[in-house]
N, C-alpha and C positions, 0 to 999 in steps of 0.2 A: 548668676546672671551672665548671659552671653556678653562678650566684648567683640566689637567690630572695629577694624582699623582700615583707614583709607590712606594709601600712599600715592603721592604724585611725584613723578620724576621729570626733570628737564634733561634731555639728552643732547649730546653734541650734534651739530647740524648734519643731516644726512644719514644718521645711524639708527633710526627708528626700526626699520625692518630687520636689521641685524640684531638689535636688542630683543625684539620679539622672538626671533629664532632662538637666541640664547635662553630667554626666559622659558620658552616652551620645552626645549630639549634638556636644559641643565638646571636652571634656577628653580623652576616649579617643582621638579622632583626633590631637590634639596629642601625646599620649604616643607613639602609633605612628609619627608623622612624625619623632620624635626617636630612633627605633630601639628603643623599648621594647616588649617582648612582654607584653601584658596577659593574664594567665592567667585572672583572674576579678575582678569587682567587683560591688558591690551593697549594698543595705540589710541591716542585721543582721536575723536571724530573730527577735530578741528585743527590739529597740529601733528604732523608726522614725526616731530621730534619731542613729543610729550607722551608720557606713558602713565598708566595707572595700575595699581594692584590693590585688591580688596581682600583682606584676610579676616577670618572669624575664629574665635576661641571660646571654649566652654566657660571661661571665667577670667578675671584679671590675673589670677595666679597662674593659670594655664598660659596666658599671653606672656607673662614674665619668664616662666620656665622654658617655654619653647623658643622664645627669642634669645635667651641666654645660651641655650644649646646651639641654635642656628648661627648667631653672629660670632660666637667664639670658636666655631669650627674652622679648620684649615681650608676646607672646601669653599667656604664663603670668603674668608680673608684673602685668598689668592684666586678667587674664582670668577664666575660668570658675570659678564656685563660691567664690571667695575670701570674699565677704561672708557666706556661709552657715556658715562654720567658726567655732567658738568660739575664743577666744584661748587 
């Protein structure tokens, strides 16, 4: 059974456009290289400092394995967009 994940991010004020640039140029390719299917991503229609990411997986085990690969990679731990997220 497919698994779909919806992620919502609150960004630091005024950083939405830069976050989207980083997502498009750097983060989305990292997601895809880890086997994640990005359904959609972008700025909120109502808040320039809110962002969404929708990912799909073939199964729950696919979600778990691709996330383990992705979030344990050096490219992610030291990578794109981290400084723009609020705590």
